[in-house]
VMD Tcl script that draws the C-alpha trace (Angstrom):
set ca {
  {0.74 16.83 -15.85}
  {-1.70 16.44 -18.75}
  {-5.14 15.19 -17.71}
  {-5.01 12.05 -19.88}
  {-1.57 11.17 -18.51}
  {-2.72 11.90 -14.95}
  {-5.75 9.62 -15.38}
  {-3.48 6.87 -16.71}
  {-1.10 7.22 -13.78}
  {-4.02 7.17 -11.34}
  {-5.19 3.90 -12.89}
  {-1.61 2.55 -12.61}
  {-1.46 3.48 -8.91}
  {-4.85 1.96 -8.10}
  {-4.19 -1.31 -9.89}
  {-0.68 -1.62 -8.50}
  {-2.07 -1.25 -4.98}
  {-4.83 -3.79 -5.63}
  {-2.21 -6.20 -6.96}
  {-0.20 -5.83 -3.74}
  {-3.33 -6.45 -1.65}
  {-3.98 -9.56 -3.74}
  {-0.45 -10.87 -3.14}
  {-0.77 -10.39 0.64}
  {-4.16 -12.11 0.76}
  {-3.03 -15.07 -1.34}
  {-0.01 -15.50 0.95}
  {-2.63 -16.08 3.69}
  {-4.48 -18.69 1.64}
  {-7.32 -16.43 0.47}
  {-8.59 -16.34 -3.12}
  {-9.67 -12.78 -4.00}
  {-11.12 -11.97 -7.40}
  {-10.44 -9.18 -9.90}
  {-13.36 -7.92 -12.01}
  {-13.57 -4.96 -14.38}
  {-14.73 -2.71 -11.53}
  {-13.16 -4.01 -8.32}
  {-10.80 -6.35 -6.57}
  {-12.52 -8.12 -3.67}
  {-12.20 -10.95 -1.18}
  {-15.27 -12.87 -0.02}
  {-13.43 -13.76 3.21}
  {-11.99 -11.39 5.80}
  {-8.58 -10.11 4.80}
  {-5.53 -9.74 7.08}
  {-5.46 -6.77 9.45}
  {-4.57 -3.45 7.74}
  {-5.71 -4.74 4.33}
  {-9.03 -3.92 2.64}
  {-11.66 -6.45 1.67}
  {-12.28 -4.61 -1.60}
  {-10.60 -1.98 -3.80}
  {-12.50 -0.11 -6.51}
  {-10.72 -0.18 -9.88}
  {-12.80 2.45 -11.66}
  {-15.11 5.31 -10.73}
  {-18.87 4.88 -10.47}
  {-19.02 1.46 -8.82}
  {-22.36 0.69 -7.19}
  {-22.05 0.74 -3.41}
  {-24.46 -2.17 -2.97}
  {-22.69 -4.23 -5.64}
  {-19.39 -3.69 -3.86}
  {-20.69 -4.52 -0.40}
  {-22.25 -7.72 -1.76}
  {-18.77 -8.92 -2.78}
  {-17.33 -9.01 0.74}
  {-17.97 -10.58 4.14}
  {-20.17 -8.18 6.08}
  {-20.92 -10.64 8.88}
  {-17.44 -10.74 10.40}
  {-16.43 -7.49 12.17}
  {-13.70 -5.32 10.68}
  {-14.57 -5.26 6.98}
  {-13.12 -2.38 4.96}
  {-13.31 -0.96 1.45}
  {-10.74 1.16 -0.37}
  {-12.68 3.81 -2.30}
  {-9.96 4.51 -4.86}
  {-11.72 7.44 -6.53}
  {-13.37 8.92 -3.46}
  {-16.83 8.67 -5.03}
  {-18.66 6.09 -2.90}
  {-21.38 6.82 -0.36}
  {-21.29 3.95 2.10}
  {-22.78 5.45 5.26}
  {-26.15 3.91 4.46}
  {-24.56 0.45 4.10}
  {-23.10 0.44 7.62}
  {-19.65 1.85 6.90}
  {-17.87 4.99 8.11}
  {-14.75 6.78 6.84}
  {-11.55 5.46 8.43}
  {-9.02 7.60 6.56}
  {-8.54 9.89 3.58}
  {-5.37 10.20 1.54}
  {-3.92 11.11 -1.86}
  {-2.58 8.82 -4.55}
  {0.89 10.01 -5.56}
  {3.38 9.43 -8.37}
  {7.03 10.20 -8.96}
  {7.68 10.22 -12.69}
  {10.91 8.80 -14.14}
  {11.62 12.26 -15.55}
  {12.00 13.55 -11.99}
  {15.43 11.94 -12.12}
  {17.52 10.21 -9.46}
  {18.23 11.64 -6.03}
  {21.52 11.49 -4.21}
  {21.43 8.68 -1.66}
  {22.41 9.73 1.89}
  {25.70 8.05 2.70}
  {24.79 6.63 6.09}
  {21.73 4.60 4.96}
  {22.18 1.48 2.85}
  {19.19 -0.23 1.19}
  {19.33 -3.98 0.57}
  {16.79 -6.47 -0.71}
  {15.60 -9.18 1.68}
  {16.52 -12.52 0.11}
  {16.20 -15.09 2.89}
  {13.90 -16.06 5.75}
  {16.24 -14.86 8.52}
  {16.57 -11.40 6.96}
  {12.81 -11.22 6.54}
  {12.28 -12.06 10.22}
  {14.56 -9.15 11.18}
  {12.73 -6.85 8.76}
  {9.30 -7.93 10.00}
  {10.32 -7.46 13.65}
  {11.47 -3.92 12.88}
  {8.22 -3.22 11.00}
  {6.11 -4.46 13.93}
  {8.19 -2.40 16.38}
  {7.41 0.65 14.24}
  {3.64 0.10 14.31}
  {3.03 -2.85 12.00}
  {0.98 -5.91 12.98}
  {2.42 -9.35 13.74}
  {1.72 -12.16 11.26}
  {0.30 -9.86 8.57}
  {3.31 -9.73 6.24}
  {4.43 -13.34 6.03}
  {7.73 -14.83 4.88}
  {6.34 -16.06 1.54}
  {6.15 -12.45 0.33}
  {9.87 -11.97 -0.15}
  {9.87 -14.88 -2.62}
  {7.23 -13.35 -4.91}
  {8.90 -12.17 -8.15}
  {6.74 -9.02 -8.26}
  {7.72 -8.01 -4.73}
  {10.94 -6.54 -3.35}
  {11.10 -6.30 0.44}
  {13.76 -3.67 1.11}
  {15.56 -3.00 4.38}
  {17.33 0.24 5.29}
  {20.53 -0.49 7.17}
  {22.89 1.64 9.18}
  {25.76 -0.73 9.78}
  {23.95 -4.03 10.25}
  {20.94 -2.53 12.07}
  {17.54 -2.35 10.34}
  {16.42 1.28 10.71}
  {13.64 1.26 8.12}
  {11.99 -0.63 5.35}
  {9.52 -0.63 2.52}
  {7.81 -3.02 0.12}
  {8.11 -2.31 -3.60}
  {5.63 -4.09 -5.89}
  {6.19 -4.03 -9.65}
  {3.36 -4.08 -12.19}
  {4.50 -3.32 -15.72}
  {6.61 -0.15 -15.59}
  {5.11 0.95 -12.26}
  {6.60 0.37 -8.83}
  {4.30 0.75 -5.84}
  {5.60 1.69 -2.39}
  {3.82 0.36 0.68}
  {4.50 -0.44 4.33}
  {7.23 2.18 4.65}
  {8.59 2.47 8.18}
  {11.48 4.16 9.90}
  {12.98 3.68 13.33}
  {15.06 6.86 13.19}
  {14.68 10.04 11.11}
  {11.55 9.55 8.95}
  {12.49 12.27 6.47}
  {16.04 11.00 5.98}
  {15.09 7.35 5.61}
  {12.20 8.22 3.28}
  {14.48 10.34 1.08}
  {17.05 7.57 0.97}
  {14.29 5.07 0.03}
  {13.12 7.20 -2.90}
  {16.72 7.82 -3.92}
  {17.53 4.12 -3.89}
  {14.53 3.26 -6.07}
  {15.07 6.17 -8.46}
  {18.53 4.70 -9.16}
  {17.53 1.01 -9.21}
  {14.40 1.42 -11.38}
  {15.21 4.54 -13.43}
  {12.48 3.94 -16.04}
  {9.65 3.23 -13.62}
  {6.98 5.50 -12.21}
  {6.92 5.18 -8.41}
  {3.38 5.26 -6.97}
  {1.65 4.97 -3.62}
  {-0.59 7.00 -1.33}
  {0.04 9.27 1.63}
  {-1.69 11.82 3.82}
  {-0.79 14.66 6.19}
  {2.90 15.27 6.87}
  {3.86 12.12 4.96}
  {2.18 13.55 1.84}
  {4.07 16.82 2.23}
  {7.32 14.88 2.65}
  {6.62 12.87 -0.51}
  {5.88 16.00 -2.54}
  {9.19 17.53 -1.41}
  {10.98 14.49 -2.82}
  {9.47 14.76 -6.31}
  {6.05 13.11 -5.99}
  {2.87 14.70 -7.35}
  {-0.73 14.14 -6.13}
  {-2.98 12.16 -8.50}
  {-6.33 12.19 -6.72}
  {-8.04 11.43 -3.41}
  {-8.99 8.09 -1.93}
  {-10.89 6.97 1.14}
  {-10.89 3.85 3.23}
  {-14.26 2.89 4.71}
  {-14.65 0.52 7.64}
  {-17.73 -1.34 8.81}
  {-19.28 0.25 11.87}
  {-19.64 -2.30 14.71}
  {-23.22 -3.13 15.62}
  {-23.94 -2.16 19.23}
  {-23.88 -5.21 21.47}
  {-22.23 -7.45 18.86}
  {-19.23 -9.57 19.84}
  {-16.48 -11.17 17.78}
  {-16.50 -14.98 17.76}
  {-13.42 -16.49 19.47}
}
mol new
graphics top color blue
foreach p $ca { graphics top sphere $p radius 0.5 }
foreach p [lrange $ca 0 end-1] q [lrange $ca 1 end] { graphics top cylinder $p $q radius 0.2 }
display resetview
């Protein structure tokens, strides 16, 4: 992948992810703000979601921290280009991962015959999807029913028969589709492959982006994804003796 193209795809992945974070936060009544250097919420975001996402390299750590709520425990920052030093601002590294992309030129995959992917289009179906996501490690009341109605969002359920065995959220920005919140209640590799296969057929001209780490990153690369660059998520270190307000 040429460097200029890789940089462009990295920017696509970062902004797509920030857009998804924005959609989730607005579904909870928050009003985050995009600037030329970051997306940020001045109020604590839902669990699992960052309070800020850098949109370009070289953002000032202090400028970024000033954009978010540092008084309420649990604040986090997605360091999209892995170039922040936040230890001195009271944060520590929560996780490290790689942005990834699957180019349209990678072509479609054959969908495994036993897994059927359908789009969630009503509240009852979303409740079943959300229950399966929570049972697989998600958090209750984080992904709310309003999300399936957003035109940029496709909540997809993997079915074997009528049973939800997996799911993912696909967020479209331009010609980029971002994958997030993937889960599987059976064979991770098989459901993941069927997910990528389903999207490669349904959005043949789109680049599929996201981020993964460890075995999940290896699995993604085996299904046609390429690494774009590292990212970190920083989380505020609790102050000794501090307590959360009820």
